[in-house]
ROBA-234768 format. One line per 2 residues: number of its first residue (from 1); their letters; for each residue y, x, z of N, C-alpha, C, CB. Coordinates in nm, 3 decimals, decimal comma. Glycine has a CB too. Layout:
<pts>
NUM) a) Y/X/Z/Y/X/Z/Y/X/Z/Y/X/Z; ... $
</pts>
This chain:
<pts>
1) mg) 1,181/-2,038/1,299/1,213/-1,911/1,308/1,200/-1,860/1,137/1,110/-1,834/1,425; 1,272/-1,778/1,078/1,241/-1,714/0,948/1,145/-1,646/0,909/1,313/-1,649/0,919 $
3) ps) 1,156/-1,582/0,801/1,062/-1,484/0,738/1,092/-1,367/0,806/1,075/-1,465/0,585; 0,999/-1,280/0,815/0,973/-1,146/0,877/0,981/-1,056/0,807/0,866/-1,126/0,931 $
5) lh) 0,992/-0,893/0,827/0,920/-0,816/0,743/0,824/-0,738/0,827/1,007/-0,731/0,660; 0,706/-0,686/0,764/0,622/-0,637/0,808/0,592/-0,486/0,760/0,538/-0,723/0,793 $
7) ys) 0,543/-0,381/0,815/0,524/-0,273/0,765/0,474/-0,262/0,627/0,457/-0,217/0,842; 0,373/-0,341/0,591/0,329/-0,357/0,454/0,439/-0,413/0,350/0,209/-0,451/0,456 $
9) dl) 0,521/-0,484/0,374/0,650/-0,518/0,334/0,690/-0,418/0,274/0,738/-0,557/0,427; 0,756/-0,340/0,379/0,850/-0,236/0,410/0,809/-0,132/0,292/0,835/-0,176/0,572 $
11) vl) 0,673/-0,112/0,293/0,606/0,026/0,198/0,592/-0,027/0,068/0,442/0,091/0,245; 0,582/-0,189/0,006/0,592/-0,173/-0,120/0,735/-0,215/-0,128/0,489/-0,246/-0,203 $
13) la) 0,849/-0,237/-0,024/0,978/-0,234/-0,128/1,049/-0,087/-0,099/1,104/-0,377/-0,092; 0,973/0,041/-0,047/0,987/0,156/-0,044/0,965/0,218/-0,180/0,914/0,199/0,051 $
15) ia) 0,804/0,187/-0,225/0,749/0,243/-0,350/0,848/0,168/-0,499/0,560/0,197/-0,349; 0,873/0,070/-0,458/0,948/-0,041/-0,600/1,071/0,033/-0,582/0,974/-0,253/-0,578 $
17) as) 1,138/0,079/-0,460/1,275/0,178/-0,446/1,267/0,279/-0,515/1,309/0,234/-0,316; 1,156/0,353/-0,482/1,157/0,496/-0,535/1,135/0,505/-0,675/1,056/0,580/-0,472 $
19) lg) 1,069/0,409/-0,751/1,029/0,398/-0,889/1,175/0,373/-0,941/0,910/0,276/-0,925; 1,226/0,314/-0,898/1,365/0,209/-0,959/1,459/0,333/-0,965/1,440/0,054/-0,832 $
21) tg) 1,462/0,389/-0,861/1,580/0,491/-0,849/1,543/0,612/-0,949/1,598/0,550/-0,683; 1,402/0,598/-0,975/1,383/0,726/-1,107/1,417/0,681/-1,184/1,261/0,788/-1,161 $
23) al) 1,401/0,571/-1,273/1,474/0,474/-1,362/1,622/0,499/-1,372/1,455/0,333/-1,312; 1,693/0,497/-1,276/1,860/0,481/-1,211/1,897/0,635/-1,271/1,882/0,461/-0,988 $
25) ve) 1,846/0,745/-1,224/1,855/0,874/-1,237/1,798/0,896/-1,374/1,789/0,946/-1,128; 1,756/0,872/-1,418/1,742/0,910/-1,567/1,817/0,838/-1,675/1,606/0,896/-1,603 $
27) da) 1,853/0,722/-1,603/1,992/0,676/-1,712/2,119/0,730/-1,660/2,023/0,498/-1,722; 2,148/0,772/-1,536/2,285/0,823/-1,530/2,280/0,943/-1,508/2,369/0,770/-1,442 $
29) tp) 2,199/1,053/-1,517/2,182/1,206/-1,543/2,166/1,265/-1,651/2,093/1,253/-1,491; 2,172/1,362/-1,699/2,096/1,410/-1,799/1,952/1,477/-1,782/2,175/1,493/-1,854 $
31) vp) 1,890/1,427/-1,656/1,748/1,477/-1,604/1,663/1,409/-1,724/1,699/1,417/-1,429; 1,552/1,446/-1,776/1,499/1,368/-1,845/1,376/1,257/-1,780/1,461/1,454/-1,941 $
33) sp) 1,372/1,174/-1,852/1,292/1,022/-1,808/1,179/1,100/-1,769/1,253/0,882/-1,940; 1,071/1,137/-1,821/0,930/1,177/-1,742/0,952/1,253/-1,644/0,827/1,250/-1,817 $
35) ma) 1,044/1,360/-1,612/1,057/1,450/-1,493/1,130/1,351/-1,392/1,147/1,596/-1,527; 1,205/1,262/-1,409/1,286/1,176/-1,307/1,170/1,070/-1,224/1,415/1,077/-1,403 $
37) il) 1,097/0,992/-1,349/0,997/0,909/-1,293/0,895/0,998/-1,212/0,926/0,828/-1,405; 0,869/1,075/-1,264/0,755/1,184/-1,218/0,783/1,224/-1,059/0,765/1,337/-1,323 $
39) al) 0,881/1,267/-1,074/0,960/1,340/-0,937/0,960/1,214/-0,827/1,152/1,399/-0,977; 1,017/1,117/-0,832/1,036/0,995/-0,777/0,857/0,883/-0,751/1,162/0,928/-0,899 $
41) gv) 0,788/0,936/-0,857/0,673/0,854/-0,840/0,592/0,943/-0,716/0,583/0,835/-0,996; 0,606/1,079/-0,699/0,565/1,138/-0,598/0,573/1,077/-0,460/0,620/1,242/-0,603 $
43) va) 0,739/1,049/-0,480/0,735/1,002/-0,330/0,716/0,862/-0,307/0,859/1,035/-0,260; 0,663/0,737/-0,439/0,615/0,640/-0,412/0,462/0,689/-0,344/0,624/0,555/-0,533 $
45) va) 0,387/0,799/-0,379/0,275/0,836/-0,377/0,241/0,875/-0,210/0,265/0,945/-0,484; 0,362/0,934/-0,175/0,379/0,975/-0,022/0,392/0,848/0,034/0,508/1,073/0,018 $
47) fi) 0,474/0,776/0,008/0,477/0,622/0,102/0,336/0,550/0,096/0,600/0,498/0,031; 0,283/0,518/-0,015/0,144/0,465/0,008/0,038/0,576/0,084/0,084/0,424/-0,142 $
49) gh) 0,030/0,716/0,060/-0,075/0,770/0,156/-0,027/0,775/0,310/-0,114/0,919/0,109; 0,100/0,739/0,363/0,133/0,741/0,463/0,118/0,579/0,513/0,254/0,812/0,463 $
51) al) 0,097/0,490/0,415/0,060/0,365/0,459/-0,084/0,320/0,485/0,109/0,287/0,375; -0,174/0,421/0,393/-0,308/0,422/0,415/-0,374/0,525/0,489/-0,362/0,416/0,306 $
53) fi) -0,335/0,621/0,531/-0,367/0,719/0,617/-0,324/0,729/0,760/-0,333/0,817/0,561; -0,160/0,763/0,768/-0,113/0,757/0,887/-0,076/0,666/0,996/-0,045/0,799/0,871 $
55) ng) -0,057/0,516/0,933/-0,069/0,419/0,984/-0,127/0,311/0,877/0,048/0,396/1,046; -0,299/0,309/0,893/-0,375/0,281/0,839/-0,392/0,113/0,871/-0,466/0,375/0,863 $
57) pv) -0,429/0,009/0,777/-0,461/-0,134/0,834/-0,570/-0,171/0,922/-0,482/-0,215/0,735; -0,605/-0,066/1,039/-0,709/-0,091/1,116/-0,609/-0,116/1,253/-0,831/0,035/1,114 $
59) dd) -0,690/-0,167/1,355/-0,616/-0,214/1,448/-0,630/-0,093/1,552/-0,661/-0,360/1,493; -0,785/-0,050/1,564/-0,805/0,059/1,647/-0,899/0,170/1,587/-0,858/0,009/1,773 $
61) te) -0,938/0,280/1,587/-1,008/0,399/1,508/-1,149/0,316/1,595/-0,949/0,611/1,548; -1,177/0,265/1,691/-1,318/0,196/1,690/-1,381/0,116/1,587/-1,325/0,117/1,785 $
63) dl) -1,266/0,028/1,547/-1,331/-0,075/1,435/-1,372/0,008/1,324/-1,226/-0,194/1,375; -1,319/0,143/1,298/-1,397/0,174/1,177/-1,555/0,213/1,170/-1,329/0,278/1,122 $
65) ga) -1,576/0,245/1,285/-1,733/0,286/1,297/-1,840/0,160/1,331/-1,746/0,402/1,425; -1,772/0,038/1,362/-1,851/-0,092/1,391/-1,932/-0,114/1,285/-1,767/-0,217/1,412 $
67) el) -2,029/-0,190/1,280/-2,090/-0,249/1,159/-2,109/-0,429/1,200/-2,256/-0,157/1,127; -2,089/-0,449/1,076/-2,044/-0,614/1,077/-2,209/-0,679/1,056/-1,907/-0,667/0,914 $
69) dl) -2,237/-0,783/1,137/-2,361/-0,869/1,107/-2,302/-0,968/0,991/-2,423/-0,959/1,254; -2,415/-0,998/0,901/-2,407/-1,093/0,760/-2,324/-1,214/0,783/-2,558/-1,149/0,707 $
71) ee) -2,322/-1,272/0,945/-2,262/-1,363/0,961/-2,068/-1,356/0,991/-2,348/-1,410/1,059; -2,070/-1,235/1,022/-1,934/-1,208/1,020/-1,856/-1,148/0,891/-1,920/-1,124/1,123 $
73) vp) -1,920/-1,203/0,781/-1,864/-1,126/0,660/-1,778/-1,272/0,628/-1,996/-1,053/0,522; -1,691/-1,262/0,572/-1,608/-1,383/0,498/-1,701/-1,408/0,370/-1,430/-1,337/0,447 $
75) qv) -1,722/-1,553/0,387/-1,819/-1,600/0,229/-1,763/-1,542/0,146/-1,828/-1,755/0,167; -1,610/-1,514/0,079/-1,610/-1,519/-0,073/-1,629/-1,370/-0,081/-1,467/-1,584/-0,155 $
77) ls) -1,653/-1,273/0,037/-1,681/-1,136/-0,001/-1,819/-1,100/-0,003/-1,615/-1,047/0,083; -1,886/-1,228/0,039/-2,086/-1,197/0,064/-2,106/-1,187/-0,047/-2,209/-1,318/0,130 $
79) st) -2,235/-1,115/-0,116/-2,316/-1,143/-0,225/-2,429/-1,229/-0,205/-2,360/-1,031/-0,275; -2,448/-1,263/-0,050/-2,596/-1,316/-0,077/-2,537/-1,509/-0,017/-2,761/-1,200/0,061 $
81) es) -2,600/-1,574/-0,031/-2,622/-1,737/-0,011/-2,644/-1,728/0,161/-2,785/-1,816/-0,115; -2,574/-1,808/0,210/-2,630/-1,828/0,366/-2,704/-1,974/0,376/-2,491/-1,823/0,489 $
83) ad) -2,791/-1,997/0,415/-2,910/-2,090/0,439/-2,878/-2,178/0,525/-3,029/-2,031/0,483; -2,766/-2,265/0,534/-2,758/-2,381/0,585/-2,854/-2,515/0,638/-2,698/-2,406/0,515 $
</pts>
């Protein structure tokens, strides 16, 4: 089975495409560079906002209020040492 694209991959591609399009618009038209990059940068921010707030990285809204026990936190993120 080959590689597959996930939603997060598509969001990253959309961000890069919008900023790249801003650079191309700046080169191909008389639109000033800051205006082209800014306008399509707003489009990139919209993609980021959709990825974070509309289709967020959680499975269920019930996951947002659940507290984790210290044992459930991955060791690389934990600031405490575990006594084994």
